[in-house]
C-alpha positions, 0 to 999 in steps of 0.5 A: 718295138716301140713303134709296134706298141704305138700302132697297137694303142692307136688301133685300140683307140680307133676301135673304141671310137668305132664302137662309141660311134653307134652307141648311146646312153639312156637315162630315166629318172624316177622319184623312188628306188622301187620305181627305178629298179622296175624301170631298169628291169623293163629296159633290160628286157625290152631291148639289147642294152646294158645296165651301167648302174644307178645314180642317186642325187638326193631328195628321192631322185634316182636314175637308171643308166643304160648303154647300147646301140642307139635304136636299142637305147631309144626303145629301152628308154621309151619302155622305161618311161611308160613303166614309170608313168604308170606308177606315177614316179617319172621325173625325166628321161634322156637319150644321148647318141654318141656321147663324147669320151670326156662326158663318160670320164667326168660323170660316173657312167662308164667306170661303173661297168668295169667296177661291176664286171670285177665284182666276183662275189656270189650271193645265194639269193640270186635267181629269186624274185625281188620285192621292194617296199619304200616308205617315208620314215625308218620306223615304217620301213622296219615295221614293214620288213618285220611284217614281210618276214613273218608273212612269208618265206622270204629273206631280207636282202638289204635296204636302200636310202635315197634321201627325203626320208625315203628308204626301201626294204628289199626282199628275196624269195619265190614269186608267190612268197614275195607277192604275199610278203609285199602285201603284208609290208604295204599294210604295215607300212601304211599303219605305221607311217607313209607308204611311198612305192612298191615293186615285185620283179618275178625274174630279174636278169643277171645285170639287174642282180649285180646292181642291187645292194645285198647285205654282207651276211648273204654274200658268199665267196667261192671257197676251194673244194676241200676233199676228205682224206681217209687214212686207213693205217694208223700213223705211228710216231717214229723215234729219232735215233742218234747215229754213232760218230764214225770218226771215233771208230778204229780204222781197220786196214786189210791186206790183199 
């Protein structure tokens, strides 16, 4: 039995090495959270890659990390770089073919995928457009969020901080409502303080959904189905009766 278990473990390790042999890691770093989310969305929609998650190291720098086949990762990173460059937020990019397992264990890369897979929470803002408005300074963020909520039928899902005074309001709603709300948020942020970046994602993929922060008030756990119970007859409470003590009854013997 022990020999069988050792062979099974060895086979699993060999299978993992075969998978890693033709896989790669892709990283694209930007100077804003909306730019990173937009970059991640583009990479997911361009090639067959998986979004492992984000890494924020402060000073406004944040990185989207994807995993997949070498060719897919190269194509995804190239598309992500183009998006980040178009909005002037690209910092750097990297493709690592066949990363060593030690690299994945130490850095927060591989563990993110399993952590995201275990998150079974359901939020009712899924499958709606995403709007992100990033400001430098919290008052500008609050003012932009208030303006967006008043301008269109959207919901404030969460906000994100990445250092250097940068914070992002994340709203959800229909594509039209999100577009109107983001424009209103931009104007208010510029009036109060400094607007750093904006992004509208019309149709986010499920993997992108799982990596975005969602306020606890919008997280819903699946509850068991409660069926109504219809009782037609009135239930009458019964009175408990005390049985007689049979040991005190006279014993009657009958003769045959």
